[in-house]
C-alpha positions in Angstrom: 91.0 184.5 5.3 89.1 184.7 8.6 91.2 184.7 11.7 90.8 181.6 13.9 89.8 182.4 17.5 89.9 179.4 19.8 89.4 181.0 23.2 88.2 184.2 24.8 91.9 185.1 25.5 92.6 185.1 21.7 90.3 188.0 21.1 91.5 190.3 24.0 94.4 192.0 22.1 92.0 193.0 19.2 89.4 194.2 21.7 92.0 196.3 23.5 92.9 198.0 20.2 89.2 198.8 19.5 88.8 200.4 22.9 92.1 202.3 22.5 91.1 203.6 19.1 87.4 204.4 19.8 87.1 204.6 23.6 84.5 202.6 25.5 81.5 204.5 24.2 82.7 204.7 20.6 83.6 201.0 20.4 80.5 199.9 18.4 79.6 196.3 17.7 80.5 197.0 14.1 84.1 198.1 15.1 84.4 195.1 17.4 83.3 192.5 14.9 85.4 194.1 12.1 88.6 194.1 14.3 88.1 190.7 15.9 86.6 188.9 12.9 83.9 187.4 15.1 80.2 187.6 14.6 77.8 188.9 17.2 76.9 185.3 18.3 80.6 184.4 19.0 81.2 187.7 20.8 78.3 187.1 23.1 79.3 183.5 23.6 82.7 184.7 24.9 81.3 187.8 26.6 77.7 187.3 27.7 77.9 190.5 29.6 78.4 192.5 26.4 80.7 195.4 25.9 81.2 196.0 29.7 82.4 192.4 30.1 84.7 192.8 27.1 86.3 196.0 28.6 86.6 194.3 32.0 88.4 191.3 30.4 90.7 193.6 28.5 91.5 195.5 31.7 92.2 192.1 33.4 94.6 191.2 30.5 96.4 194.6 30.8 96.6 194.1 34.6 98.1 190.7 34.2 100.7 191.9 31.7 101.7 194.9 33.9 101.9 192.7 37.0 104.2 190.2 35.3 106.3 192.6 33.2 106.4 195.8 35.4 105.0 195.6 38.9 106.5 192.2 40.1 110.0 193.0 38.9 109.9 196.4 40.5 108.8 194.8 43.8 111.1 191.7 43.8 114.2 192.3 41.7 117.2 192.5 44.0 118.9 195.0 41.7 116.5 197.9 42.0 118.1 200.1 39.2 117.9 197.1 36.9 114.2 196.6 37.8 113.5 200.3 37.1 115.4 200.1 33.8 113.4 197.0 32.9 110.2 198.9 33.7 111.2 201.7 31.3 112.1 199.2 28.5 108.9 197.2 29.1 106.7 200.3 29.0 108.4 201.5 25.8 107.7 198.2 24.2 104.1 198.0 25.4 103.3 201.5 24.3 105.2 201.0 21.1 107.5 203.9 21.7 104.5 206.2 22.1 102.5 204.9 19.2 100.0 203.2 21.4 97.5 204.9 23.7 97.3 203.8 27.3 93.8 202.3 27.5 93.7 202.6 31.3 94.6 206.3 31.0 92.0 206.8 28.2 89.3 205.2 30.3 90.4 207.3 33.3 89.8 210.5 31.3 86.6 209.4 29.5 83.0 209.7 30.4 83.0 206.0 31.5 85.5 206.7 34.2 83.1 206.0 37.1 82.1 202.6 35.6 85.8 201.4 36.0 87.0 203.8 38.7 88.2 201.1 41.2 90.1 199.2 38.4 91.7 202.3 37.1 92.8 203.5 40.5 94.1 200.1 41.3 96.3 200.1 38.2 97.9 203.4 38.9 98.2 202.8 42.6 99.9 199.5 42.0 102.4 201.0 39.5 103.2 203.9 41.8 103.7 201.7 44.8 105.9 199.2 43.0 108.1 201.9 41.5 108.4 203.5 45.0 109.5 200.2 46.5 112.2 199.9 43.9 113.3 203.5 44.5 113.5 202.9 48.2 115.7 199.8 47.6 117.8 202.0 45.3 118.6 204.2 48.3 116.0 206.9 48.2 114.1 207.9 51.4 110.5 206.6 51.4 108.9 210.1 51.0 111.2 211.0 48.2 110.6 207.6 46.5 106.9 208.2 46.7 107.2 211.6 45.0 109.6 210.2 42.4 107.3 207.3 41.6 104.2 209.5 41.2 106.2 211.9 39.0 107.5 208.9 37.0 104.1 207.4 36.3 102.8 210.9 35.5 105.7 211.5 33.1 105.0 208.3 31.2 101.2 209.0 30.9 101.8 212.6 30.0 104.3 211.7 27.4 101.8 209.3 25.8 99.2 212.1 25.6 101.7 214.6 24.1 103.1 212.1 21.6 99.5 211.3 20.5 98.3 214.9 20.4 101.4 216.1 18.5 101.6 212.9 16.4 105.3 212.9 17.5 106.5 209.6 19.0 109.8 211.4 19.5 108.2 213.3 22.4 107.6 210.0 24.1 111.2 208.8 23.5 112.6 212.1 24.7 110.4 212.1 27.9 111.5 208.5 28.6 115.2 209.5 28.3 114.6 212.4 30.7 112.7 210.1 33.1 115.6 207.6 33.0 117.9 210.4 34.2 115.5 211.6 36.9 115.2 208.1 38.2 119.0 207.9 38.5 119.7 205.5 35.7 122.9 205.8 33.7 122.3 206.3 29.9 
């Protein structure tokens, strides 16, 4: 039975998975229509700018999720260690314990990097800054917090790559446990 899609927002999760699986260049119209259940006409109704508009909308969707679930709590939660723990739990859920590729990271490494460069940089900059703010509130000097935040985001992204390359989600889980310790959180 065909899936009912009522709004442009309804199709974004499926589009995101197509881009995760095939990259921007490899995400053909055939892959997109198969995954979304929409015909070409419907896709172009929702995304008149074509595949680039689709990718931009998916990045907007990812940005909104990370802003709500990760960045804002890191910036505003009074209990900084709780905010950092929440970040790790949210990231684990979002990346399905290492089973899901980071689309932003994949685009940053792909040949289309320049097309989305500002968006990609903004995502990682916001994450690093929000985590550093929480680490400062947790008692770390600003320079140390900056380094820890950069190392933390890099550890998450690297763990995703290793888990995918080795087909071992345990690598992601183990890296997240080590990161939890490095960020000063009790087990």
